[in-house]
C-alpha positions in Angstrom: -107.3 327.9 -100.9 -104.8 326.4 -98.4 -102.3 328.1 -96.2 -98.9 326.5 -95.4 -96.3 328.1 -93.1 -98.4 331.3 -93.3 -98.4 331.4 -97.2 -101.8 331.1 -99.0 -101.9 328.9 -102.1 -104.4 328.6 -104.9 -104.1 326.9 -108.3 -103.2 330.3 -109.7 -100.2 330.4 -107.5 -98.5 327.7 -109.6 -98.9 329.4 -113.0 -97.0 329.0 -115.3 -96.1 325.8 -113.3 -92.4 326.7 -112.9 -91.3 323.7 -110.8 -87.9 324.9 -109.7 -89.2 328.1 -108.2 -92.9 327.7 -107.1 -93.1 324.1 -106.3 -89.8 323.9 -104.2 -91.0 326.8 -102.1 -94.4 325.2 -101.8 -93.0 321.9 -100.5 -90.7 323.7 -98.1 -93.6 325.5 -96.7 -95.6 322.3 -96.5 -92.8 320.6 -94.6 -92.6 323.5 -92.1 -96.4 323.4 -91.7 -96.5 319.7 -91.1 -93.7 319.8 -88.6 -95.3 322.7 -86.8 -98.5 320.8 -86.6 -96.7 317.7 -85.4 -95.0 319.7 -82.7 -98.4 321.0 -81.6 -99.4 317.4 -81.2 -96.3 316.5 -79.2 -94.4 314.8 -82.0 -91.5 317.3 -81.7 -90.3 317.2 -85.3 -89.7 320.8 -86.4 -87.7 321.9 -89.5 -84.8 324.3 -89.2 -83.9 326.8 -92.0 -80.2 327.0 -92.5 -77.4 327.8 -95.0 -74.8 325.2 -96.0 -71.2 325.5 -94.7 -68.9 323.5 -96.9 -66.1 323.0 -94.2 -65.8 319.7 -92.4 -64.1 320.6 -89.1 -65.7 319.8 -85.8 -66.4 323.4 -85.0 -69.2 326.0 -85.0 -70.4 326.2 -88.6 -71.5 329.8 -88.0 -74.8 331.3 -87.0 -77.7 329.8 -89.0 -75.4 327.3 -90.8 -75.1 323.5 -91.0 -72.2 321.3 -92.1 -71.1 317.6 -92.0 -67.8 316.1 -91.0 -66.9 314.7 -94.5 -66.4 316.1 -98.0 -69.2 313.9 -99.2 -72.5 313.3 -97.4 -72.3 309.6 -98.0 -69.3 309.3 -95.7 -70.5 311.7 -93.0 -71.0 310.5 -89.4 -71.6 313.8 -87.7 -73.9 316.8 -88.6 -72.9 320.1 -87.0 -75.9 322.4 -86.7 -75.8 326.0 -85.4 -78.0 326.6 -82.4 -79.5 329.5 -84.3 -81.4 329.2 -87.5 -81.0 331.4 -90.6 -83.2 334.0 -89.1 -81.2 334.1 -85.9 -83.8 332.3 -83.7 -82.5 330.0 -81.0 -83.3 326.4 -82.1 -81.1 324.5 -79.5 -84.2 323.1 -77.8 -85.5 321.8 -81.1 -82.1 320.1 -81.9 -82.2 318.7 -78.3 -85.3 316.7 -79.3 -83.4 314.7 -82.0 -82.2 312.0 -79.5 -85.3 311.7 -77.3 -86.4 308.3 -78.6 -85.3 305.3 -76.6 -84.8 303.3 -79.9 -81.3 302.7 -81.2 -82.2 304.7 -84.3 -83.5 308.0 -82.9 -85.1 309.1 -86.2 -84.5 310.4 -89.7 -82.7 313.6 -90.4 -83.1 315.2 -93.8 -81.1 318.1 -95.2 -82.7 319.5 -98.3 -81.9 322.4 -100.6 -84.7 325.0 -100.4 -84.7 325.9 -104.1 -83.2 322.9 -105.8 -85.0 319.6 -105.2 -82.2 317.6 -106.7 -79.9 318.3 -103.8 -80.7 316.5 -100.5 -79.4 313.9 -98.1 -81.1 311.6 -95.6 -79.5 310.2 -92.5 -80.4 308.1 -89.4 -79.7 309.7 -86.1 -77.7 307.0 -84.2 -77.0 308.5 -80.7 -77.1 311.3 -78.2 -76.8 314.9 -79.4 -73.7 316.7 -78.0 -74.0 320.5 -77.2 -71.0 322.6 -78.0 -70.3 326.3 -78.1 -72.8 327.7 -80.5 -73.6 324.4 -82.2 -74.8 320.9 -81.7 -73.2 317.6 -82.9 -75.6 315.0 -84.1 -74.2 311.5 -84.7 -75.7 310.1 -88.0 -75.5 307.2 -90.5 -76.0 308.0 -94.1 -79.0 306.5 -95.8 -79.7 308.1 -99.2 -79.4 311.3 -101.2 -77.0 312.8 -103.7 -76.0 315.8 -101.5 -74.4 318.3 -103.9 -74.6 321.3 -101.6 -72.4 324.3 -102.2 -71.2 326.9 -99.8 -74.0 329.3 -98.6 -76.8 327.2 -100.3 -80.1 327.7 -98.6 -81.1 324.4 -96.9 -83.6 323.1 -94.4 -82.9 320.5 -91.7 -85.9 318.3 -90.9 -86.2 315.5 -88.3 -88.7 312.7 -88.1 -88.7 310.9 -84.7 -89.0 307.2 -84.3 -91.1 305.7 -81.5 -89.7 304.6 -78.1 -88.5 301.0 -77.7 -90.6 298.9 -75.3 -88.6 296.6 -73.2 -89.4 293.8 -70.8 -87.5 294.1 -67.5 -87.6 291.7 -64.6 -86.3 291.3 -61.0 -87.2 289.9 -57.6 -89.7 292.4 -56.1 -91.4 295.5 -57.3 -89.5 297.7 -59.9 -87.3 300.6 -58.6 -88.7 304.1 -59.4 -85.7 305.1 -61.6 -85.7 301.9 -63.6 -86.8 301.8 -67.3 -88.6 304.3 -69.5 -92.2 305.0 -70.4 -93.7 302.1 -72.3 -91.5 299.5 -70.6 -93.0 296.4 -68.9 -91.6 294.8 -65.8 -92.1 291.3 -64.3 -91.7 290.6 -60.6 -90.2 287.1 -60.7 -91.1 286.5 -57.1 -94.9 286.6 -57.5 -95.6 287.0 -61.2 -96.9 290.7 -61.0 -96.6 292.7 -64.2 -96.1 296.5 -64.2 -96.2 299.1 -67.0 -94.3 302.4 -66.8 -96.5 305.4 -67.7 -95.7 309.1 -67.2 -92.5 308.2 -65.4 -94.0 306.0 -62.8 -94.7 302.2 -62.5 -97.8 302.4 -60.4 -99.7 299.4 -59.2 -99.4 296.0 -61.0 -101.5 295.8 -64.2 -101.7 292.0 -64.1 -100.2 288.7 -63.0 -99.0 285.9 -65.1 -98.6 283.2 -62.3 -101.1 280.4 -62.9 -102.7 278.2 -60.2 -100.7 275.5 -58.4 -100.2 272.4 -60.5 -101.4 268.9 -59.5 -99.3 266.7 -57.3 -97.1 264.3 -59.3 -97.3 260.5 -59.0 -95.3 258.8 -56.3 -91.9 257.6 -57.4 -90.7 254.0 -57.1 -89.3 252.7 -53.8 -85.5 253.2 -53.5 -83.0 250.3 -53.2 -82.2 248.9 -49.8 -79.6 250.9 -47.8 -76.2 249.7 -46.9 -76.9 249.4 -43.2 -79.2 247.4 -41.0 -79.7 247.0 -37.3 -77.1 244.7 -35.7 -78.2 242.0 -33.2 -77.2 242.2 -29.6 -75.1 239.0 -30.1 -73.1 240.7 -32.9 -72.5 243.7 -30.7 -71.5 241.7 -27.6 -68.9 239.7 -29.5 -67.6 242.5 -31.6 -68.3 240.5 -34.8 -67.5 242.5 -37.9 -70.7 243.7 -39.5 -72.1 246.2 -41.9 -75.0 246.9 -39.6 -75.8 249.9 -37.4 -75.3 248.9 -33.8 -77.4 250.2 -30.9 -77.1 247.5 -28.2 -78.8 247.6 -24.8 -76.7 249.2 -22.0 -74.2 250.8 -24.4 -74.0 253.4 -27.2 -72.1 252.3 -30.2 -72.4 253.0 -33.9 -70.7 251.2 -36.8 -70.5 253.0 -40.1 -70.4 251.1 -43.3 -68.1 253.0 -45.7 -68.3 253.1 -49.5 -66.7 250.1 -51.3 -68.8 247.3 -49.9 -66.6 246.4 -46.9 -66.5 247.5 -43.3 -63.3 249.6 -43.3 -64.1 252.0 -40.5 -66.4 252.6 -37.6 -67.1 254.8 -34.5 -67.6 253.5 -31.0 -68.3 255.6 -27.9 -67.2 254.8 -24.4 -66.5 256.6 -21.1 -62.9 257.4 -22.0 -60.5 259.2 -19.7 -57.0 259.0 -21.3 -55.0 257.9 -24.3 -55.2 254.3 -23.3 -59.0 254.4 -22.6 -60.5 256.3 -25.5 -64.0 257.7 -25.4 -64.5 257.8 -29.2 -62.8 255.1 -31.2 -62.3 255.7 -34.9 -61.6 252.6 -36.9 -59.6 250.8 -34.2 -59.3 250.6 -30.5 -56.1 252.7 -30.3 -57.2 255.6 -32.4 -59.7 258.3 -31.5 -60.6 260.9 -28.8 -60.8 261.0 -25.1 -62.1 263.6 -22.5 -60.5 263.6 -19.1 -62.0 266.8 -17.7 -64.0 269.8 -18.7 -62.4 271.2 -21.8 -59.6 268.7 -21.8 -59.7 266.7 -25.0 -57.0 264.5 -26.6 -56.5 263.0 -30.0 -54.7 259.6 -30.3 -53.6 257.7 -33.4 -52.3 254.2 -33.0 -51.9 254.6 -29.3 -49.8 257.7 -29.7 -51.2 261.0 -28.4 -51.0 263.7 -31.1 -52.4 266.8 -29.4 -54.4 267.8 -26.3 -56.5 270.8 -25.4 -56.6 272.6 -22.1 -59.7 274.0 -20.4 -58.2 277.4 -21.3 -58.3 276.6 -25.0 -54.5 276.2 -25.3 -53.6 273.5 -27.8 -50.5 271.4 -27.0 -49.0 269.2 -29.7 -47.3 266.0 -28.5 -45.8 265.5 -31.9 -44.3 268.2 -34.1 -46.6 269.4 -36.9 -45.4 269.3 -40.5 -46.4 271.5 -43.3 -46.4 271.2 -47.1 -43.7 273.2 -49.0 -45.3 275.3 -51.7 -43.2 276.1 -54.8 -43.5 279.6 -56.1 -43.1 280.4 -59.8 -41.8 283.9 -60.7 -43.9 286.2 -62.9 -41.6 288.8 -64.3 -39.0 288.0 -61.6 -41.6 288.6 -58.9 -42.6 285.9 -56.4 -46.0 286.2 -54.7 -47.0 284.0 -51.7 -50.6 283.3 -50.8 -51.5 282.8 -47.1 -54.4 280.6 -48.2 -52.0 278.2 -49.9 -49.6 277.5 -47.0 -47.0 278.8 -44.7 -43.7 277.5 -46.2 -42.8 278.7 -49.7 -39.8 278.0 -52.0 -38.7 280.4 -54.8 -36.1 277.9 -55.9 -32.9 279.1 -57.6 -32.9 282.7 -58.7 -30.8 283.8 -61.7 -31.8 287.4 -61.8 -32.6 290.3 -59.4 -36.0 289.4 -58.0 -38.8 290.7 -55.8 -40.9 289.1 -53.1 -44.3 290.8 -53.4 -46.8 291.5 -50.6 -48.4 288.3 -49.5 -52.0 287.6 -50.7 -55.0 286.8 -48.5 -53.6 288.0 -45.1 -55.7 287.4 -42.0 -59.0 289.3 -42.1 -58.8 292.9 -41.1 -59.7 293.5 -37.5 -59.3 289.8 -36.6 -57.0 288.6 -33.8 -55.2 286.2 -35.9 -51.7 286.1 -37.5 -50.2 283.8 -40.2 -46.8 282.3 -40.0 -44.8 282.7 -43.3 -41.4 281.5 -44.4 -40.0 282.1 -47.9 -36.8 280.4 -49.2 -34.6 281.2 -52.1 -31.1 280.1 -53.4 -28.5 282.0 -55.4 -27.5 280.5 -58.7 -24.0 279.6 -59.6 -23.1 283.2 -60.4 -24.5 284.9 -57.3 -25.0 288.6 -56.7 -28.7 288.4 -57.3 -30.6 290.8 -55.1 -34.0 290.0 -53.5 -36.2 293.0 -52.9 -39.5 293.1 -51.0 -42.9 294.6 -51.4 -43.9 297.8 -49.5 -45.9 295.8 -46.9 -42.9 293.6 -46.1 -41.0 294.9 -43.1 -37.5 293.6 -42.2 -37.4 293.8 -38.4 -34.2 291.9 -38.0 -32.1 294.3 -40.2 -30.1 291.4 -41.6 -29.4 291.3 -45.4 -29.4 288.1 -47.5 -26.2 286.2 -48.5 -25.8 286.9 -52.3 -22.8 284.6 -52.7 -23.1 281.9 -55.4 -25.2 278.9 -54.3 -26.2 280.3 -50.9 -29.6 279.8 -49.5 -31.7 282.4 -47.6 -35.0 282.5 -45.7 -37.4 285.4 -44.9 -39.4 284.2 -41.9 -41.9 285.9 -39.8 -45.6 286.7 -39.4 -48.4 288.2 -41.5 -50.8 290.4 -39.6 -54.4 291.5 -40.3 -53.1 294.9 -41.6 -51.5 292.9 -44.5 -47.9 293.6 -43.3 -45.3 290.8 -43.3 -42.9 291.4 -40.5 -39.8 289.2 -41.2 -36.2 288.5 -40.4 -33.6 287.2 -42.8 -31.9 283.8 -42.0 -29.0 283.3 -44.3 -26.5 280.5 -45.0 -23.1 281.2 -43.7 -20.5 282.2 -46.3 
């Protein structure tokens, strides 16, 4: 005699071998018994006794009931299971076990008629179970089975869990405590240590895959001769053009051979004091730097002084600096300047109402720097085109642009570390 789900069975129990009645009940009890034993072993695969609800709405199927979200089981993607079984017992904890596996396919869910073995459906559980009011939503993918359930049919919902996925994880250093799941492996790429996660913890390394240091490789072939060689004192004294490095006695001078095979530039150091007596010559005797006093440096090109620093750090330009004009292309009638791209921008001729947006890449927040910015635009042959500005653009001059046909306007000012562009309008006279 054997007992399944509390019911004792002998050979006499199956006389006169009525399959539809005795055997179906027997296999239902076997299923419950096996799942109960599996649960006792930690497998967490109980069966739930329910009745079938033929509706398809995403709603509570009723206490002790189960339904799917399609008229046919073959097209169902959700199973809605009451959190109470047919006897009224709370089975929400059991349903919550359906998605515990770390595998993509969490397990197999089978719905079977308890008295008609020809009616059943088998699904794969594909994701996390969602708890709603009085029922749970189980995402599924149909696998097999004819279905054929009718309203109020007695059914049983069984679940067979798949094992967890084992993954290899890696990173520089030991694994963080919250990383991964039980069964995962981890490689410390810094030193080759291998860890295994067990009972929610990584613990100490379980091994190391780094091998011993390899043998030294063979020496490579000698490289080709370099471009430069030491110059003779005679070459240095006479200033003879050479492709050699020069370090003569009593002076410090270095000639640099540039790419291309000819001597096209060099550096020479002297005790320079002004623009006519340079201390560092670059390429020619009249171009380079001089230092006349502590902190006072000058830069000279072709005998013309370009700029000079003062000991206070003030930079004085002897010649006016010139900047490149950056053309702006409208995106949806909006022009956006970029402080990293320049200081002078041209929107060209505007033929529609347009916007100058907040400038990109202003000076770093908290810095003591500002960025000069000028933006130019011209009315088309019709005129009347307005130019609006972004919220961070502040007109401190109060002047409006000239919108007459063909007239040119400038917004000129400074961009500050807070991202604001303080500007005034300079317009062409009417």
